[in-house]
N, C-alpha and C positions, 0 to 999 in steps of 0.2 A: 322709661329709658333704662336700659340695662346698666349695671354698675361697671365702672371702668376697670380695665385690666391693670393691676398694679405694675406689671412688668412691661407694659407697652405705652408708658407715658411719654411726654415730650421732653423729659429731662435727658440730657446727653449721657452717653455711656461713660464708664470709668475711664477708658483711654482717650475719650474726647473732652473730658472735663477740664476746666481751667484750674490754675493753681489756687485761685480764691475759692474757699469753701462755699457751698450754696447756702441760701437762707434757710432758716428753720421752717419746718412744715406748719408751725402754728404762729400766729401773730403775737408780738410783744411790743406794746407801744412805748414802754419806758426805755428799754435798751435792747439793742441787738447784740447778742453775745459774740458774734463773730466779727464785729466791726472793730478794726484796730484803732479807729479814731476815738471810740468810746472807752475802750479798755486801756489805751496807752501802751499796748504791747504789740509788737509785730508778730502776730500769730502765724503769718505765712511762712516764717522761718522754721516753725515747729511742725513736723509732719503730723497731719491729722488724718484719720481714717474717714473716708466719705461715708455718709449715712447709708443705711440699707434702704432699698426702695420700699415704698409704702405697701403694706400688706393688708388685705381685707380683714376687718375686725369680725368678732363673733356675731355682731348684730347685723352684718351685711354691709356696713359702710366701708368704703375702701380707704378711708383716712385713718390716721392715728399711727403712732409708733408701734413697732412689733417687739415684744419681749420674748426672745428665743429661749430663755431659761424656764419660762412658765409654760408647761405643756398641759393642755386640757383646761386651762383657767382663762377667764376673760382677760382681754388685752387691757393695757393701761389706759386710763381715761385721758382724753385729749386735754382736759383742763387742769390735769395734775401738774404741779411744778416739776421741772426737770430735776431739781435737787433731790426730790423724794424717790426718784427712780434709781434702782441700782445700776451701776455701770455695766454696760454690755460690751463684751469683747468682740471685736470685729474679726471675722475669719479671714479678711483680706490682709491683715497685718502680717509682716514677714515672720516666718517661724523661728528665725534666729533670736527674736526677743522673748521667746517662751522658754522657760526652764524645763528641761526634760525630766520626767519622773523615772527614777531608777530603782529597781527592786534589789536591795542589798542581799537578799537571800539567794539570788541567782548569780553565780560568778560570771563576770564579763569575759568574753573570749579574748585571747591574746591579740594584741594589735601588732600587725606586721607593717612596718613603715614601707611605703612605696619608694622605689628607687628609679632613677633615670635609666633608660635603656642603654645609653652609652656607658654609664657606670657599671651596669650589670655585665655588659660584655667585657669591660676592662677587668672586673673582678673575676669573671670566668677565665679570661686569658691569663691573668696573673694571680695564681692561687696565693693565699697568705703564707708568709714565711713561718716555718715551725719554730717553736720556742727554742732558745739556745740550749744545747746539751742533749737534745733528742732528735733522732732522725725521722724523717717522714715515713709513713707506711708505704710498703711496696718492696721492690727489689733493693737490697742493701748495696751500698757502694763498696767497690773494691779499694783496698789500700795495701800498703806494704806488709802489714801484719795479717790482713785478711784478704787473700786473693779472690778474684771473681769466681763464682760458682761455675764449674765446667758443665757445658751442655753436651748431651750425646750427639755425636756427629752422625749425620745421615748422608747417604749417597744420593746420587741423582735419581735413583729409582724410588726414593722416598722411604727407605728403610734404614734402620740402625745398622750401619755397616760393621762396626766392631762386634756387635752381638751376632750378626749374621755369620761373620767369619768364625767366631768362636763356636757357635752351634754347628756350623758345617764341619769343622774339624772334629768336634765331638761325635757327630754322626758317622764320619768316616772311620774313626777309631772303633766305634761300636760295631761296624760292619767288618772291617778288615782284620781285627784281632781274632775274633772267633773263626773267621774264614780260613786263616792260615795256621791257627794253633789248636782249635777245637771245633771241628766241622759240625758236629751236632748242635753246638751253640749257635752257629750261623742259622740253622734251621729254626731254632727257637726265636732268634731275632727277626727272621723273615716272617714267621707266623704272627709274632706280635705286631710287626709293622702293618701286615695285611689286616689284622683285626682293628687297629687304630684307624686305618684308612676306611674300612667299612663303616665304622662308627661315625667318622666325620662326614662321609657321603650321606648316610642315612639321616644324620642331623641336618645337613644342608638342604636336602630335597624336601624336608618338612615345610620349608618356607613356601613351596608351591602347592601345598595341601596334600601331598602324597604321604602315606604312612606305611613305608615298607617294614615288614617284620624284622626286627634286629636280631633276635635270638637264632632263627634258622640261617640268617646270613652269616653271622659269626661262626656258627658251627660248620656250615658248609664251606666257608672260606678256609678255615683251618684244615678241614678234611681234604680240600682240593690241593693245598700246598703239600700235605703229607702224601697223597697219592702220586703227585708229580715227582716227589723226591724218591719214593721207593719203587714206583711202578712205571715211570716214564711218560711219554706224551699221550698214549692212549688213556691212561688213568687220569690225566689232567682233564681231558674232555668229559670223562665219566664223572669226575668231581663237579664240573660245572652243571651237568645234567641233574645230578643229585641235589645240588644246591637250589636250583630253580624249582624242581618238583617239591622239595621239602618246604620251600617258601610258600608255594601255592597251597599246599595242604594246611600249613599253619594259618594262612590267611583266611581260610574258609570259616574258622571259628568266629570271625568278626562280622560276618554277614555280607550281603551282596553290595552294600553301599560303598562305592569307590574301589571295588575289587580290581577292575582292569587297570586303573591308575596306579594302585599300589603294586600290582604284579609287574607292571612295566618298569616302575622305578627300581624294584628289587632285581629284575633281570639286568637292567643297566649296571647296577652296582656289582652284581655277581660277575658280569663279563669284564667290567672295567678294572676292578681291583683284584679279586683272587685269581681269575683266569689268566690275565696278563701277568700278574705277579708270579704265577706258577712257573713261568719260563725262567725266572731267576733260580728257582729250585732245580729245574732241568739243567741249567748251566753249571750250578755248583755240584750236582750229583754226577756229572760226567767223570768216568774213571780216569785217574791219572792226572789230568790237568784242569779239573773243574774249578778250583780256586783261581787259576790264572785266567780262565775264560770270564769269570765274574769280574776280575780285576780290570781287564782291558775294556770291558763294557762300561764299568763305572768310571774309569778314567776318561773314556771317550765322551761320556755325558758331561762330566765335570769340565773338560776342556771346551765342549760346545757351549755350555752356559757361561763360562768365564770369558771366552773369546767374544761371544755375542754381547755380553755386558760391556766389555771394554770398548769394542768397536761402536756399539750403539750409543754409549754415553759420550763418546768423543767425536764421532763422525756421523751419527744418525741424522738424516735429513728427510728421507722418504719413508713414510709409514708403510708397513707391510700389510697389516690388517687393522685399520683404524677403528672399525666397528667392533672388533673382538678384543684386541690388545693394542691400545693406542701407543704404547711405549716401544713396541717392536718395530724395527726398521729394516729395510733391505740391507743397509750397511752392517747392522748387527747380525743379520742372518749370514752375510758373507764372512764376517769375522768368526761366527760359530763354525761354519763349514771348514774354513782354512785351519783354524786351531785344532779341530778334531781330526782333520785329515793328516796334518803334520805329526801330531802326537801319536795317533794310532799307527801310522806307517812305521815310526821308529820303534814303538813298543811291541808291535806284533812281529816285526823283524827280529828284535832281540829275544823275545820269549818263545816264539813258535818257528822261527827260521823260515818265515814266509817273505816273499818278495815285497819290497816297500810299496810298489804301486797297488798291490792287493790290500795292504794295510791302509793305504790312503783311501781306497774304495770303501773299505770297512768303516773308516772314520766318517766319510761323507754320508754313507747310509745311516749310521747311528746318529749323526748330527741332524739330518733331515727328520728322522723319526722322533728325536727328542724335541725339536721345534714343533712338530705336528702335535705331539702329546701336550706340550705347553699350551698351544692354541686351543686344543680340544678342552682342556680343563678351564681355560679362560672363557670359552664359550658357555660352558656349563655354569660357571660362577656368574657370568653376566646375565644369563637367563634366569638364574635364581635370585639375582640382586644382592650378591655378597662379594666382598673384596677378598677375603681369605676363608678357607674352609673352617678354620678355628684359630685360636690364639695359643696353641700348644707350644710352639717353638718361637722364642723371641727373635725378631728380625727375619723370620721366614713365614710366619703365619701358622698354618697347620701342616701336619705331616704329608698330607696329600699335595700340598704346594711344592714339596720336594720330590715326591714320588711321581708327579705327572710326567716328567720327561723320561724317567727310568722305565715306567710301565709300558711306554711305546717303544723304548729302545731295546729292552731285553728280548722280545720275540724276533726283532730284526737281527740282533747279534747272534741269537741261537741259530737262525737259519744260515747266516753267512759263515759262521764258524764251523757249522756242520759240513759246509762245502769246502771252505778254505783249509780248515784244520781237521782232518778226519779224527774220529775218536780213537784213542789208543786202547787196544785190548778190548 
């Protein structure tokens, strides 16, 4: 007969056992240790660990107690008295009765007491009060002795309006003072503005991967302005041709990679900035009344921008070109046209003795050209993914953000004034 399996006996399992501890696996005729009648003590009230199931001995018999502390040694003899056996810890005893061993050499991690979720939310909603005599971190409170810190006011266009007005007045003085008191100084201001505009455009188009040569563009732009000032409209076209050819030759030194892309960007910059800006030099170089021609053009553009801003900010409801310039509205465009028409009619009638309706026509044309120039630059910036061409002017962005309207307006003004107001002498 094969030996019995110690784990498949008829003894009930731990969860099926009764409260009374089972009899010992060996017979004892004198006394049964677990009998409360013999000992006089109610041992059922004391929690006792059930004995482990019998384990096969080393000699093959399934009987006999198992000593887990002795590994590789014979099991305890069946006939040995229980008092001679060392106490065996039962693994089924609850772990809370065991004293944990702690290594004093390893610092214990800091204990973070758990808190209720309701208390946590209450603590987050009501931060602790700061100690008396000290203010909490953050914005300081205003008082009679310490007024609140003033914040820069911004207009509805999202810009710093006081800074924009101050910079606009400074630019106007920079243009008008040399225009009426030292005309060659106006040429220097114009050449410098064209150079800054070329630099901003070349810097902006680099975001698209194009690398237009900056040196030939700057040299060609100044040359174009000078030729228009001293030699007239034909020299202006010649300056554009020289600028484009010089850029192509300069670009040959960088190899064929991206040549077409770079030349296309350079041609756009040469036409957009120095060629269109050269018409301002043609206006100022007109004999006799050149400064007045520049004045009426600049005033027409300023009136168009101001009227469009006022009407669009207060009455703008219908977007004009939402995919190009979301803040422009048809109401603002109407305000631009009306303001430029009224102001130009009065100014041209006073300065050139031209009928007011011709002056109104001049104002309408200049306003339309200025709005188209603004939209054209907005399309370029949106295609390049930039908000402003640079941060050169506080409240305005870059210089090209102020020249965009003027660059389209000066060729229109030059053509109309050449028809309406013939050149003197």
